[in-house]
Rosetta silent file (secondary structure, phi, psi, omega in degrees, C-alpha in Angstrom):
SEQUENCE: MLGSFSLGTVGLLVGSLLTVVGVVAYATGNATLNLAGFFYGVPLLLGGLALKAAELKPVPYRELPTAEVIAARSQATPTQTQIRKDVTRYRYGQEAHLDSTLASLGLSPSEDERPVLVAIAEALRNGAYTLILEFDSPAVPLEVWQSKQLKMETFFGPGVAVAIEALGDNRVQVALIRHSVVTGVTVQQDS
SCORE:     score description
SCORE:     0.000 S_00000001
   1 L     0.000  -37.456 -177.372   94.836  -84.852  319.395 S_00000001
   2 H   -61.548  -31.896 -178.842   91.370  -83.302  319.266 S_00000001
   3 H   -85.372   -0.086 -176.953   90.117  -86.175  317.107 S_00000001
   4 H   -84.496   -7.522  175.203   91.456  -88.870  319.433 S_00000001
   5 L  -135.886  159.503 -174.799   88.485  -88.610  321.778 S_00000001
   6 L   -81.244  115.825  176.695   84.766  -88.196  321.238 S_00000001
   7 H   -65.736  -30.953  177.157   83.585  -84.593  321.510 S_00000001
   8 H   -62.892  -42.995  178.558   80.040  -85.918  321.796 S_00000001
   9 H   -65.648  -42.471  177.968   80.937  -87.895  324.898 S_00000001
  10 H   -61.118  -45.676  178.408   82.714  -84.890  326.414 S_00000001
  11 H   -60.608  -42.015  178.578   79.675  -82.698  325.702 S_00000001
  12 H   -64.490  -44.380 -178.365   77.344  -85.256  327.256 S_00000001
  13 H   -66.300  -50.960 -178.470   79.463  -85.652  330.386 S_00000001
  14 H   -66.056  -43.426  179.045   80.120  -81.957  330.994 S_00000001
  15 H   -62.270  -41.906  178.468   76.566  -80.973  330.024 S_00000001
  16 H   -64.702  -43.979 -180.000   75.057  -83.626  332.299 S_00000001
  17 H   -60.776  -48.729 -179.908   77.280  -82.595  335.190 S_00000001
  18 H   -65.373  -36.736  178.759   76.439  -78.898  334.828 S_00000001
  19 H   -65.825  -42.542  177.538   72.728  -79.652  334.412 S_00000001
  20 H   -63.057  -42.394  176.718   72.706  -81.773  337.587 S_00000001
  21 H   -59.875  -41.115  178.623   74.555  -78.966  339.419 S_00000001
  22 H   -63.573  -40.967  179.516   71.893  -76.546  338.138 S_00000001
  23 H   -66.839  -45.101  179.435   69.021  -78.739  339.342 S_00000001
  24 H   -63.712  -42.161  179.275   70.613  -79.220  342.778 S_00000001
  25 H   -63.798  -37.349  177.635   71.337  -75.467  343.001 S_00000001
  26 H   -63.565  -42.592 -178.851   67.719  -74.716  342.094 S_00000001
  27 H   -67.525  -30.031 -178.626   66.499  -77.073  344.813 S_00000001
  28 H   -96.248   -1.703  176.569   68.778  -75.474  347.413 S_00000001
  29 L    81.937   19.623  178.522   68.039  -71.886  346.349 S_00000001
  30 L   -90.964   98.515 -172.545   71.517  -71.039  345.021 S_00000001
  31 H   -66.086  -37.166 -177.226   70.675  -68.676  342.149 S_00000001
  32 H   -65.944  -50.658  178.447   74.223  -68.298  340.776 S_00000001
  33 H   -66.862  -34.592  177.492   74.898  -72.032  340.387 S_00000001
  34 H   -59.517  -47.512 -179.382   71.337  -72.545  339.197 S_00000001
  35 H   -62.383  -48.265 -179.636   71.882  -70.021  336.398 S_00000001
  36 H   -63.351  -42.705 -178.590   75.253  -71.464  335.383 S_00000001
  37 H   -61.492  -46.416 -177.964   73.960  -75.030  335.518 S_00000001
  38 H   -77.093  -42.131 -174.727   70.948  -74.431  333.320 S_00000001
  39 H   -76.629  -23.075  176.006   72.380  -71.870  330.901 S_00000001
  40 H  -105.425  -38.283 -175.681   75.597  -73.791  330.254 S_00000001
  41 H   -67.287  -48.050 -176.881   74.647  -77.362  331.113 S_00000001
  42 H   -64.485  -46.747  177.227   71.540  -77.802  328.974 S_00000001
  43 H   -62.569  -38.309  176.859   73.100  -76.418  325.739 S_00000001
  44 H   -64.860  -40.089  177.944   76.239  -78.531  326.285 S_00000001
  45 H   -62.310  -46.138  178.647   74.082  -81.579  326.907 S_00000001
  46 H   -66.207  -39.490  176.709   72.072  -80.964  323.731 S_00000001
  47 H   -63.492  -40.820  176.832   75.250  -80.252  321.762 S_00000001
  48 H   -62.425  -40.765  176.691   76.770  -83.504  323.031 S_00000001
  49 H   -63.247  -42.211  179.598   73.656  -85.401  321.940 S_00000001
  50 H   -64.470  -42.981  178.188   73.823  -83.815  318.486 S_00000001
  51 H   -64.836  -39.571  178.124   77.510  -84.673  318.108 S_00000001
  52 H   -62.152  -37.504 -179.821   76.893  -88.247  319.232 S_00000001
  53 H   -68.255  -29.579 -177.140   74.161  -88.599  316.601 S_00000001
  54 L  -102.689   12.323 -172.799   76.520  -87.360  313.846 S_00000001
  55 E   -81.010  136.815  173.493   79.616  -89.201  315.105 S_00000001
  56 E  -118.590  115.807 -174.391   81.712  -91.462  312.900 S_00000001
  57 L   -72.781  155.383  178.044   84.084  -93.583  314.978 S_00000001
  58 L   -63.299  149.914  176.026   87.744  -94.092  314.040 S_00000001
  59 L   -79.709  132.819 -179.107   88.634  -97.091  311.903 S_00000001
  60 L   -76.108  156.238  171.554   90.604  -99.653  313.929 S_00000001
  61 E   -77.154  135.634  174.451   94.046 -100.914  313.011 S_00000001
  62 L   -64.472  -40.847  172.843   94.020 -104.506  311.800 S_00000001
  63 L  -148.417  142.477 -177.564   97.349 -104.766  313.617 S_00000001
  64 L   -66.697  142.726 -179.448   99.253 -102.030  315.373 S_00000001
  65 L   -68.951  146.233  177.703  102.223 -100.643  313.432 S_00000001
  66 L   -78.403  168.261  177.987  105.702 -101.663  314.512 S_00000001
  67 H   -61.176  -35.976  179.349  108.361  -99.163  315.554 S_00000001
  68 H   -64.600  -41.620  179.076  110.040  -99.698  312.171 S_00000001
  69 H   -68.372  -41.899  178.388  106.834  -98.799  310.317 S_00000001
  70 H   -60.851  -40.188  176.859  106.237  -95.759  312.511 S_00000001
  71 H   -64.738  -32.267 -178.923  109.767  -94.577  311.708 S_00000001
  72 H   -77.584   -6.881  177.530  109.042  -95.103  307.992 S_00000001
  73 H   -58.839  -21.106  178.022  106.059  -92.722  308.153 S_00000001
  74 H   -63.975  -21.797  176.546  108.537  -90.016  307.190 S_00000001
  75 H   -78.018  -20.503 -171.822  108.445  -91.550  303.678 S_00000001
  76 L   -59.367  144.229  174.469  104.661  -91.182  303.442 S_00000001
  77 L   -74.315  161.845  176.123  103.184  -88.810  300.899 S_00000001
  78 H   -57.403  -34.175  179.173  100.962  -86.011  302.195 S_00000001
  79 H   -66.551  -45.387  178.023   97.961  -87.932  300.839 S_00000001
  80 H   -60.292  -44.293 -179.935   98.863  -91.111  302.730 S_00000001
  81 H   -63.055  -43.898 -179.011   99.391  -89.127  305.924 S_00000001
  82 H   -64.758  -42.532  178.756   96.099  -87.257  305.524 S_00000001
  83 H   -61.859  -47.699 -179.443   94.122  -90.453  304.887 S_00000001
  84 H   -58.727  -45.558 -178.798   95.697  -92.177  307.924 S_00000001
  85 H   -68.033  -39.349 -178.414   94.960  -89.216  310.177 S_00000001
  86 H   -66.405  -41.795 -174.452   91.409  -88.735  308.852 S_00000001
  87 H   -84.410  -12.479 -179.647   90.263  -92.331  309.258 S_00000001
  88 L  -103.534   20.845  175.869   91.840  -92.864  312.693 S_00000001
  89 L  -134.157  163.818  176.390   90.004  -90.006  314.405 S_00000001
  90 L   -67.765  137.346  177.863   86.421  -89.187  315.267 S_00000001
  91 E  -124.191  155.196 -177.463   84.602  -87.443  312.419 S_00000001
  92 E  -130.485  136.595  175.392   81.296  -85.604  312.479 S_00000001
  93 L    82.682    9.603  176.971   78.642  -85.165  309.804 S_00000001
  94 L  -108.226  148.442  177.547   79.966  -87.829  307.422 S_00000001
  95 L   -74.172  -43.806 -176.692   78.117  -90.968  306.376 S_00000001
  96 L  -155.766  159.222  176.458   81.243  -93.135  306.130 S_00000001
  97 L   -65.609  136.008  177.893   85.007  -92.824  306.001 S_00000001
  98 L    61.492   25.465 -177.848   86.258  -91.905  302.516 S_00000001
  99 H   -62.278  -43.684 -179.644   82.677  -91.650  301.200 S_00000001
 100 H   -70.901  -32.663  177.433   83.411  -88.743  298.843 S_00000001
 101 H   -64.837  -46.274  179.280   86.640  -90.417  297.673 S_00000001
 102 H   -62.999  -38.420  177.790   84.804  -93.634  296.802 S_00000001
 103 H   -65.490  -42.388  179.215   82.132  -91.648  294.961 S_00000001
 104 H   -63.592  -32.895 -179.673   84.785  -89.732  292.981 S_00000001
 105 L   -84.015   -5.252 -179.107   86.449  -92.998  291.990 S_00000001
 106 L    77.970   25.306 -178.971   83.137  -94.526  290.862 S_00000001
 107 L  -106.660   10.619 -178.215   83.194  -97.177  293.594 S_00000001
 108 L  -132.658   79.753 -177.719   80.030  -96.066  295.372 S_00000001
 109 L   -58.375  -36.486  177.107   76.979  -96.666  293.159 S_00000001
 110 L  -155.408  170.584  179.656   74.635  -95.767  296.046 S_00000001
 111 L   -62.568  -35.106 -179.826   74.761  -95.299  299.803 S_00000001
 112 L   -72.669  -27.389 -177.367   73.521  -98.859  300.311 S_00000001
 113 L   -98.838   -2.501 -177.227   76.142 -100.307  297.951 S_00000001
 114 L   -64.127  132.148  173.354   79.072  -98.172  299.126 S_00000001
 115 L   -62.725  149.104 -177.940   82.058 -100.170  300.384 S_00000001
 116 E  -114.974  126.637  176.168   82.786  -99.623  304.078 S_00000001
 117 E   -71.823  118.135 -174.627   86.295  -99.082  305.403 S_00000001
 118 E  -110.642  -19.271 -179.883   86.606 -101.619  308.231 S_00000001
 119 E  -163.164  157.106  172.174   90.329 -101.633  309.078 S_00000001
 120 E  -131.244  164.913  175.148   93.659 -100.102  308.200 S_00000001
 121 E  -151.810  160.557  173.913   97.240 -101.243  308.543 S_00000001
 122 E  -126.546  141.239 -177.793  100.683  -99.836  307.892 S_00000001
 123 E  -152.468  173.878  171.266  103.539 -101.892  306.538 S_00000001
 124 E  -113.438  126.787  175.519  106.770 -101.802  304.603 S_00000001
 125 E  -118.497  114.277 -175.574  106.749 -103.370  301.139 S_00000001
 126 L    53.479   39.079  178.683  110.211 -103.648  299.662 S_00000001
 127 L    81.241   -1.299 -177.239  111.298 -100.948  302.100 S_00000001
 128 E  -100.542  137.166  177.229  108.524  -98.560  301.002 S_00000001
 129 E   -61.588  133.484 -178.623  105.926  -97.161  303.399 S_00000001
 130 E  -133.367  127.846  173.536  102.514  -98.688  302.636 S_00000001
 131 E  -102.302  124.175 -175.292   99.099  -97.674  303.946 S_00000001
 132 E  -110.740  124.816  178.966   96.634 -100.556  303.663 S_00000001
 133 E  -110.446  126.662 -179.186   92.890  -99.919  303.561 S_00000001
 134 E  -111.211  120.972 -176.935   90.546 -102.868  304.080 S_00000001
 135 E  -111.499  143.389  166.653   87.003 -102.498  302.764 S_00000001
 136 E   -90.824  115.763 -170.526   83.879 -104.600  303.217 S_00000001
 137 L  -134.052   67.670 -178.208   82.576 -104.541  299.654 S_00000001
 138 L   -70.091  -27.817 -175.509   79.664 -106.920  299.076 S_00000001
 139 L   -96.263  -15.515 -179.745   78.078 -104.848  296.276 S_00000001
 140 L  -114.549  109.468 -176.153   81.240 -103.813  294.384 S_00000001
 141 L   -71.147  161.431 -178.775   83.126 -106.828  292.986 S_00000001
 142 H   -55.451  -37.454 -178.231   86.927 -107.107  292.859 S_00000001
 143 H   -60.932  -36.613  178.218   86.909 -106.648  289.069 S_00000001
 144 H   -67.570  -43.390  176.546   85.393 -103.159  289.454 S_00000001
 145 H   -58.080  -47.455 -177.822   88.056 -102.245  292.019 S_00000001
 146 H   -64.796  -33.058  178.569   90.792 -103.502  289.697 S_00000001
 147 H   -69.024  -17.494 -179.455   89.366 -101.544  286.750 S_00000001
 148 L   -98.944    6.217 -174.511   89.787  -98.358  288.845 S_00000001
 149 H   -59.221  -48.348 -179.972   93.432  -99.010  289.774 S_00000001
 150 H   -64.369  -38.428  177.545   94.971  -96.478  287.359 S_00000001
 151 H   -64.111  -38.073  177.532   92.378  -93.881  288.342 S_00000001
 152 H   -64.031  -41.803 -179.638   93.249  -94.475  292.010 S_00000001
 153 H   -63.162  -37.524  176.363   96.957  -93.966  291.344 S_00000001
 154 H   -70.934  -43.244 -176.581   96.170  -90.641  289.687 S_00000001
 155 H   -63.107  -44.124 -176.963   93.624  -89.685  292.360 S_00000001
 156 L   -81.262    3.244  167.913   95.923  -90.371  295.309 S_00000001
 157 L    93.722  175.327  178.108   98.575  -88.248  293.693 S_00000001
 158 L   -67.806  149.711  177.064  102.132  -88.561  292.574 S_00000001
 159 L    86.633   10.858 -179.303  104.364  -90.915  294.480 S_00000001
 160 E  -130.171  126.064  170.207  101.712  -93.560  295.167 S_00000001
 161 E  -103.533  149.796 -177.538  101.278  -96.959  293.547 S_00000001
 162 E  -118.335  131.419  174.034   98.086  -98.914  294.240 S_00000001
 163 E  -121.532  131.384 -176.730   97.832 -102.677  294.746 S_00000001
 164 E  -119.290  131.731 -179.558   94.384 -104.280  295.060 S_00000001
 165 E  -137.087  149.924  172.338   93.768 -107.744  296.488 S_00000001
 166 E   -87.274  138.115  178.798   90.756 -109.850  297.452 S_00000001
 167 E  -108.296   -4.433 -175.690   90.748 -111.001  301.078 S_00000001
 168 E    89.923  164.073 -179.127   87.671 -113.237  300.890 S_00000001
 169 L    53.406   42.257  179.104   84.270 -112.709  302.529 S_00000001
 170 L    61.741   24.734  179.380   83.590 -109.697  300.253 S_00000001
 171 E  -102.726  138.356  178.502   86.684 -107.922  301.605 S_00000001
 172 E  -126.047  134.747  178.541   88.996 -105.913  299.366 S_00000001
 173 E  -108.153  126.755  176.962   92.410 -104.623  300.369 S_00000001
 174 E  -114.823  115.375 -179.831   93.763 -101.458  298.766 S_00000001
 175 E  -101.519  123.698  175.851   97.460 -100.846  299.431 S_00000001
 176 E  -100.332  105.721 -171.602   98.786  -97.329  298.829 S_00000001
 177 E  -103.304  126.655  179.588  102.503  -97.845  298.329 S_00000001
 178 E   -71.877  130.995  172.879  104.949  -94.929  298.449 S_00000001
 179 L  -148.950  165.861  175.765  107.261  -94.669  295.475 S_00000001
 180 E  -121.001  151.959 -178.646  109.142  -91.954  293.648 S_00000001
 181 E  -111.374  123.023  178.529  109.255  -91.335  289.935 S_00000001
 182 E  -121.490  116.457 -179.605  112.601  -90.493  288.362 S_00000001
 183 L    47.355   45.212  174.440  112.591  -89.666  284.632 S_00000001
 184 L    80.644   -3.066  179.818  109.467  -91.685  284.008 S_00000001
 185 E  -107.989  130.079  179.668  110.804  -94.860  285.664 S_00000001
 186 E   -78.928  124.904  178.696  109.238  -95.983  288.940 S_00000001
 187 E  -126.071  124.987  178.227  111.861  -96.581  291.604 S_00000001
 188 L   -81.132  139.812 -179.890  110.923  -97.740  295.071 S_00000001
 189 L   -82.112  143.435  173.049  112.685  -95.985  297.929 S_00000001
 190 L   -96.681  147.368 -179.474  114.596  -98.005  300.475 S_00000001
 191 L   -86.307    0.000    0.000  114.354  -97.071  304.120 S_00000001
């Protein structure tokens, strides 16, 4: 819940309000409100400005998940759940969503060439919960993404298969599909 709204905006609003109260209290000679307004308002205002400068907005859903997909979230691996929660909330102090993940996978040659996560979606593929990540990737071609597919399946942990598709306009879709492994044979779960 804390990540569903911008802490920077809250800091700016509360800090501005308290600072204005402090200025008005100073002008009217009210020492107590003056003290509270300046000593709490100005630091909150500055903190809100700092958070706004370091803010990374949530990634939008390409399409909102259906009730059936939301019910299927119980199938999701901890990694899928963590990725969904991380990219759909406000983050602070990061350059881009999944920046360290892309660097670990060798998909981010430099900050200027790093693919940018632009949308997510959730779906069911053959009854299996699927988290879909859509990247704008003008500097990293589809062939490079596809060459990292096995590494991605290992990186995102057991129980996840990865499907990579080109969407056109330098867009790449990475689908993280929930599956279970039984005696070395991949079997998709039905919902």
